[in-house]
C-alpha positions as CSV (number, residue, x, y, z in Angstrom):
1,M,-34.0,72.6,75.8
2,Q,-31.3,70.4,74.7
3,D,-29.7,69.9,72.0
4,R,-30.2,67.0,69.4
5,L,-26.7,64.9,68.0
6,P,-26.8,63.7,64.7
7,D,-28.2,60.0,64.5
8,K,-25.6,57.9,63.4
9,K,-25.4,55.0,61.5
10,P,-24.0,52.1,61.8
11,P,-20.8,51.7,59.6
12,A,-21.5,48.9,56.7
13,N,-19.0,45.7,57.0
14,G,-16.9,44.2,53.9
15,S,-19.3,42.5,52.0
16,Q,-21.6,45.5,51.3
17,V,-18.9,47.5,50.0
18,A,-18.2,44.8,48.0
19,T,-21.7,44.0,46.5
20,A,-22.3,47.4,46.2
21,S,-19.3,48.9,43.8
22,L,-20.6,45.8,42.2
23,E,-23.9,47.4,41.2
24,R,-22.7,50.3,40.6
25,K,-19.5,49.2,38.8
26,P,-20.6,46.3,36.6
27,L,-17.7,44.5,34.9
28,L,-19.0,44.7,31.3
29,S,-21.8,46.6,30.0
30,R,-24.2,46.2,27.5
31,R,-22.4,47.1,25.3
32,G,-19.2,45.1,25.8
33,L,-21.1,42.8,25.6
34,A,-22.6,42.9,22.3
35,I,-19.2,43.7,21.0
36,F,-17.5,40.3,22.6
37,G,-20.4,38.5,21.9
38,L,-20.2,39.7,18.0
39,L,-16.6,39.4,18.2
40,T,-16.9,35.6,19.2
41,V,-19.2,34.8,15.9
42,I,-16.8,36.3,13.5
43,A,-14.3,34.3,14.9
44,L,-16.3,31.6,14.5
45,I,-17.3,32.1,11.3
46,A,-13.3,32.9,10.2
47,A,-12.5,29.2,11.9
48,G,-15.0,27.1,10.1
49,Y,-14.7,29.3,6.5
50,A,-10.6,28.9,7.4
51,Y,-11.3,25.0,8.4
52,W,-13.3,24.6,5.4
53,Q,-10.7,26.2,3.0
54,H,-8.2,23.6,4.1
55,E,-10.4,20.9,3.7
56,T,-10.8,21.8,-0.2
57,L,-6.6,22.5,-0.9
58,Y,-5.3,19.1,1.4
59,P,-8.5,16.6,1.2
60,S,-7.4,14.0,3.7
61,T,-8.8,10.2,4.2
62,D,-7.7,7.7,6.6
63,N,-9.3,4.5,4.0
64,A,-6.1,4.3,2.6
65,Q,-3.7,1.0,3.3
66,V,-0.2,0.0,2.4
67,Q,0.5,-1.8,-0.8
68,A,3.0,-3.5,-2.7
69,N,3.8,-5.8,-5.2
70,I,2.7,-9.5,-4.3
71,I,4.8,-12.3,-6.0
72,Q,3.3,-16.3,-6.2
73,I,6.5,-18.5,-6.0
74,T,5.6,-21.0,-8.0
75,P,7.7,-24.6,-10.0
76,V,8.5,-24.7,-13.5
77,V,8.5,-28.8,-13.0
78,T,7.4,-31.2,-10.3
79,G,9.5,-32.4,-7.7
80,L,10.0,-34.1,-4.5
81,I,10.5,-31.3,-2.4
82,M,14.1,-31.8,-0.3
83,D,14.4,-28.4,1.5
84,V,13.3,-25.4,2.3
85,K,16.0,-23.3,2.5
86,V,13.4,-20.2,4.0
87,Q,11.6,-18.9,7.1
88,E,8.3,-17.4,7.3
89,F,8.6,-13.1,6.8
90,A,12.1,-13.8,6.3
91,E,14.0,-11.5,4.0
92,V,16.1,-12.5,0.8
93,K,17.5,-11.2,-1.8
94,Q,17.4,-11.5,-5.7
95,G,19.2,-15.3,-6.0
96,D,19.4,-16.7,-2.6
97,V,17.9,-20.5,-3.5
98,M,15.0,-20.9,-1.7
99,V,13.2,-24.7,-2.0
100,E,15.2,-27.2,-3.6
101,L,13.6,-30.6,-5.4
102,N,15.2,-33.6,-6.0
103,Q,17.5,-33.2,-8.8
104,G,17.7,-37.3,-9.7
105,P,14.8,-38.0,-12.0
106,F,15.8,-33.9,-13.5
107,R,19.7,-35.5,-14.4
108,A,19.0,-39.4,-15.1
109,T,16.6,-37.5,-18.1
110,L,19.7,-34.7,-18.6
111,K,22.0,-38.0,-19.1
112,R,20.0,-39.8,-22.2
113,A,19.7,-37.0,-23.5
114,E,23.6,-36.1,-23.8
115,I,23.6,-40.2,-24.7
116,R,20.9,-39.8,-27.3
117,R,22.7,-36.9,-28.5
118,D,25.5,-38.0,-28.9
119,I,24.6,-41.2,-31.3
120,A,22.6,-38.6,-33.3
121,Q,25.9,-36.4,-34.1
122,Q,27.7,-39.9,-34.9
123,Q,24.8,-40.9,-36.7
124,A,24.9,-37.0,-38.9
125,A,28.8,-37.4,-39.7
126,Q,28.3,-41.0,-40.6
127,A,25.1,-40.5,-43.4
128,T,25.9,-39.5,-47.3
129,G,23.7,-38.8,-50.0
130,A,19.5,-38.5,-48.9
131,Q,20.3,-39.5,-45.4
132,A,22.0,-36.9,-44.5
133,A,19.3,-34.5,-44.1
134,A,17.7,-36.8,-41.9
135,A,20.7,-37.3,-40.3
136,K,21.3,-33.7,-38.9
137,G,17.9,-33.1,-38.8
138,N,17.8,-35.7,-35.7
139,A,20.9,-34.0,-34.1
140,E,19.2,-30.7,-34.4
141,E,16.4,-32.3,-32.8
142,A,18.9,-33.8,-29.5
143,D,19.8,-31.0,-29.3
144,I,17.2,-29.3,-28.7
145,A,16.1,-32.6,-26.4
146,V,19.7,-32.2,-24.0
147,A,18.5,-28.5,-23.7
148,E,15.4,-28.1,-22.0
149,A,16.4,-31.6,-20.2
150,N,19.4,-28.7,-18.6
151,A,16.4,-26.2,-18.0
152,E,14.6,-29.1,-16.7
153,L,17.8,-29.3,-14.1
154,G,18.0,-25.3,-13.3
155,H,13.9,-25.4,-12.4
156,A,15.3,-28.0,-9.8
157,T,17.0,-25.3,-7.5
158,I,14.2,-22.9,-7.1
159,K,15.6,-19.2,-6.6
160,A,14.1,-16.1,-5.4
161,P,13.4,-13.5,-8.1
162,I,13.5,-10.1,-6.6
163,D,14.1,-8.9,-3.4
164,G,11.8,-9.2,-0.9
165,T,10.0,-10.5,2.6
166,V,8.4,-13.9,2.4
167,G,5.1,-14.2,3.5
168,K,3.8,-17.2,4.7
169,V,5.6,-21.0,4.4
170,R,3.8,-24.1,4.5
171,I,5.2,-26.4,2.3
172,R,7.6,-29.4,4.5
173,P,10.8,-32.1,2.6
174,G,8.9,-34.7,1.4
175,E,6.2,-32.8,-0.3
176,V,5.7,-33.0,-3.6
177,A,5.7,-29.6,-5.5
178,K,3.4,-29.9,-8.6
179,A,4.1,-27.3,-11.6
180,G,1.9,-23.9,-12.0
181,V,1.1,-24.5,-8.5
182,P,1.9,-21.7,-5.5
183,L,4.0,-22.6,-2.9
184,F,4.6,-19.6,-0.9
185,P,4.2,-15.5,-1.5
186,L,6.8,-13.2,-1.8
187,V,6.9,-9.4,-1.3
188,D,8.7,-7.6,-3.1
189,T,9.6,-4.4,-0.5
190,S,11.5,-2.6,-4.0
191,T,8.5,-0.1,-4.8
192,W,5.5,0.4,-2.6
193,W,2.9,2.6,-2.8
194,V,-1.0,3.6,-0.7
195,D,-4.4,2.2,-2.4
196,A,-6.1,6.1,-0.8
197,N,-9.8,5.5,-1.3
198,F,-10.9,9.1,-1.3
199,K,-14.5,10.6,-1.8
200,E,-15.5,11.9,-5.1
201,T,-16.4,14.7,-4.2
202,D,-12.4,15.8,-3.5
203,L,-11.5,14.9,-7.1
204,A,-11.3,17.1,-9.1
205,R,-8.8,18.8,-7.7
206,I,-6.6,15.6,-7.5
207,K,-4.7,15.1,-10.2
208,P,-1.6,13.0,-11.4
209,G,1.7,14.4,-9.5
210,Q,0.7,15.9,-6.7
211,N,2.5,16.4,-3.2
212,A,0.8,13.9,-0.5
213,T,2.2,12.9,2.9
214,V,0.9,9.8,4.7
215,W,1.2,8.4,8.6
216,L,1.1,5.4,9.6
217,D,-1.6,4.1,12.2
218,S,1.1,1.6,13.6
219,D,3.2,4.7,14.4
220,P,1.5,7.9,14.1
221,S,4.7,9.6,14.9
222,K,6.2,9.1,11.5
223,K,5.8,11.1,8.2
224,L,6.0,9.2,4.9
225,T,5.8,11.7,1.4
226,G,4.8,10.3,-2.0
227,K,3.2,11.4,-5.0
228,V,-0.4,10.8,-6.1
229,E,0.8,8.7,-9.1
230,A,-2.9,7.7,-10.9
231,V,-6.1,8.3,-10.0
232,S,-9.2,6.0,-10.5
233,R,-11.9,6.0,-13.3
234,A,-13.9,3.4,-11.5
235,S,-15.3,4.0,-8.0
236,S,-14.4,1.0,-4.9
237,S,-17.5,-1.3,-5.3
238,A,-17.7,-0.9,-9.1
239,F,-14.4,-2.9,-8.3
240,S,-16.9,-5.6,-6.0
241,L,-18.5,-9.2,-7.2
242,M,-21.5,-7.6,-6.4
243,P,-21.7,-3.9,-7.6
244,S,-24.7,-2.0,-5.7
245,E,-27.9,-2.0,-8.3
246,N,-29.3,1.5,-8.1
247,A,-32.2,1.1,-10.4
248,T,-34.3,0.5,-7.0
249,G,-37.1,2.0,-5.4
250,S,-35.4,2.5,-2.5
251,W,-32.6,3.9,-3.6
252,V,-30.0,6.4,-1.0
253,K,-27.7,8.2,-2.5
254,V,-24.2,7.4,-0.7
255,V,-20.7,9.6,-1.2
256,Q,-18.8,6.7,-3.5
257,R,-15.1,6.5,-3.0
258,F,-12.4,6.1,-5.8
259,P,-9.4,4.9,-5.6
260,V,-6.3,7.4,-5.1
261,R,-2.8,5.6,-5.9
262,I,-0.1,8.1,-3.5
263,A,3.7,6.8,-5.2
264,L,6.1,6.6,-1.4
265,T,9.2,8.1,-1.6
266,L,10.7,6.1,1.8
267,D,14.1,7.1,3.1
268,A,16.7,4.9,5.8
269,D,15.1,5.8,8.7
270,D,11.8,5.2,7.5
271,P,9.4,2.5,9.4
272,P,9.2,-0.6,7.7
273,L,5.9,-1.0,5.9
274,G,3.7,-3.7,5.7
275,V,1.1,-4.7,2.8
276,G,-2.7,-3.8,3.8
277,A,-1.4,-1.8,7.2
278,S,-3.6,1.0,7.7
279,A,-3.1,4.5,6.7
280,S,-4.1,8.0,6.4
281,V,-3.4,10.6,3.4
282,T,-3.6,14.2,2.5
283,I,-2.7,15.5,-0.5
284,D,-1.3,19.2,-1.4
285,T,-4.0,19.9,-4.0
286,T,-1.3,23.5,-4.2
287,S,1.3,21.6,-5.7
288,D,1.6,21.5,-9.5
289,G,0.5,18.1,-10.9
290,A,3.1,16.6,-13.8
291,G,2.5,12.5,-14.9
292,S,-0.4,10.1,-15.7
293,G,-1.3,6.4,-15.0
294,A,0.3,4.3,-12.6
295,K,3.1,2.0,-13.9
């Protein structure tokens, strides 16, 4: 009887070997997957807590605008505009001549007042007895009239009261400037601040004197610094012409926003500022607050 040779199995190809290896040795066991999932959940909870803690200690808002004092250039006397020496959005220094009115009528008034003063002084020098007191009074009134006429002549030249930037200029030579009617605005560039509207839920930790960081939407790469100057005791809606009335049956509670004034500390290399520019503000409530009230 012929001996049988044992049956030989065909050699397994590479894909079959790899599949078998994967089936035998999984990358992660069930225990490993559970540990990985638990660590992921813990990391997410820790990240959420860190974010909540940061938002609590460093409240921020993008509802903020840059502000400055705006002065309305207003003539004290009425007169014909002879020359407008400023251009729109130009920078001026204190004392620069901006508008010149016709000085002719004011010079004539001053001349008449001076003549009347001279006559009154002569009469006061010659008067005697009971007429001396009346003549002296007339002379004093004449001196006052000269001073008033001289002041009106000076008001015919309108000068910049402060350093600043001129706003829109709509007046032209030949128009009549009326006393008490504004001609154009002048932005005071010496002091800048930001009015940031924070949620009422953020106000518990915000106090005057705390450090603040400001980013302008026009140049987010530049960081400005400042301090909390004041916190409003009334919400932004309370200053509106028609405050909301909540005594209705369909009232919906909405988180209110309160203005917080941030006084800016500017450096020479800081970007130029503009009134009404949008900004984002973050306040460091861990810093010590000192001071109170806006200037």
